[in-house]
N, C-alpha and C positions, 0 to 999 in steps of 0.2 A: 503492500499499500504506499508506504512513503517511498518509493523508488531505490531501494538499495540492495542493491541486483546479488552484489558481492558479498556483503553480509547475508543474506538470506542463502546464498550456495555456499561459504563456508559452515552456517547451521546444517543444512542439510548434508554436507560431508563427515560432519562432527558427529552427528544423529546418524549415521548410516554406520559409522566406527562403533559406536558405541552397542546398536542394535548386532552387530555382529562379535564383539568382545561377550557379548552375556548368553549367547549360544552354547553353553557350556557343553550341550550332548554332541556336538558335531565337532570335534577332536584333531578330524584331518583336512586339510581343503587341498584343492589343487594351486599350483602354483601360478595360477593365475587370480584367484581368490586372494592368497598374499599379495600377489604384486595390487589388486587393486585397497587392500587396507593400507598397503606403502602408499599408492596415489595418492588416495584421498588424504593422507597425513600431511605428506610433501604440500599439497597445493595449500593444506592449513597455513603450513609455515613458509610456504610463498608469500600467503596474503599478509601472515606478521613479519616479515623480516624485510619483505618487499624486496627495492633490486638490491639489498645485500646479502640476498639467496639466492643459489643458484644448486641447481642437481642434475644429473645424469642418469639414465639409465641406459643399459644395454642387456637385452634380453634376448635369449634366443627361442624362438617362438616352439621348436623342437620340445619344450620342459615345461609350455604351458597346462598340460593336461596330468604331469606327473603330480600325487598325491603327497603331502610334504604335513609334520603335525601345523594347527593351526599357529598363529603368533610365535614361530623361531627367528625369521629374519624380521619383521616390521620392528620388534623393541631395537635391534640394533640400528637401524636407521633413526628412531626417535631419540635414541642417546647418542647418535651424530649428531643431531641436531640439540637437543637439550642439553647437555655435558661437552660436547664440541667445539661447534660453533658459536653456540651463544653468547659464550665468555672472552671471543675472541674480536679484533678490532679490527680484522681487516676482512674483504670478502669471503661468504662462507658456501665453499663449496663441497654438496656431497657426492659420491660418487656410487652406484651400485649394478653390480655383474653378478647376473644369472644365467649358465649356462650347463649341458652336459659334462659330466667327466668322469665316462664309461658310462655305469650305473649308476652312478650316485650325483647329485646335484650339488654345483662348484657356486658357495654365493661371496661374494665381497663385497662388504660396506666400507668404504674408506669416508675421511672427512679430511678436512685442511684446520682443522679448530686447534684448540689448546692443550691439546695431549695430555700422555702423562708421563713422570720423570719414574724410572725404570725402579725406582723403593716402591713406589703408589701402584704401579701396574704387577708386582712381585705382589702385594699385600693383595689387592685385587685376586689372583688365583686363589690366595690360600684361603677368602671368603668363599669364593665361590666353589670350593673341595670339600671345605668344613663340612663337618656334620650340622652345627648350628650355626647361621648369620651372625656374622662380626660386625657389621655396618649395612644400615639399613637402605644406603643408595645402591647397595649393588644386587639388591631385589631380582631385577627381570633379568640380570644375565646369569645370576643363580639358578634362578629357575630355569630359563631353558637350557642350562647347563643338565640338569637335575633330569630334566624332561627326555634329553637326548639320550641320557644314562637309561633311563628308563627306558628308551623305546629301543637303541641301538646297542647297548653295551658298550663295546669300545669300537665298536665299526663306524665312528666319525670323527670329525676333527674340527678341534674348534683351537683357533690359533688370533692371539691380541699382541697386535705389534703398534705402538706408540712412541711417540718421543717429547717432549716438553714443546709448546709451538710450532710445533712440524704436524699435529693429529695424530689420527688413529686409522690402525685398519683392522677390522675384521676380516677374518676367512674362514667359511662354516665351508667343510663337506659331509655330506647327509647321501643315505640309500633312500632311494626314493621306491614307490609304490604306482605301480599303473605304468 
């Protein structure tokens, strides 16, 4: 009614994201569905940051119907925006690559944000692998790691490469269904 089409579009995307997240019964989604979550989130971030934020997505169409656990990629994109580039003074960039790697999905999420010192990265890994979480701000990554362990045992790879003022790169390689 007020002609605020851009705000209405962001509210629609946010609502769609909330609806997806509360569908607890649907634990497995196609890569295309996960990409849809990511695109909605990135569109909201683009609206929020404006021209000071850019993102790229390189997605091999061959993987779109592969099945993966819901929300195993989107939280890494969220962390790149909220913990990586939000505190940076330069143009924020997030890059996402999804492609097949044999019968596994290769996923890379990279940002040019504030990054982490080696000691902070070491503590992050300790917290991710601990029986009980030590730091509240690691919950999303810890949750993903624990879910991946539950689904795949040792048959997955999660790497985190980071350096202060240079950004963070997450590399995830997981088996797929379908």
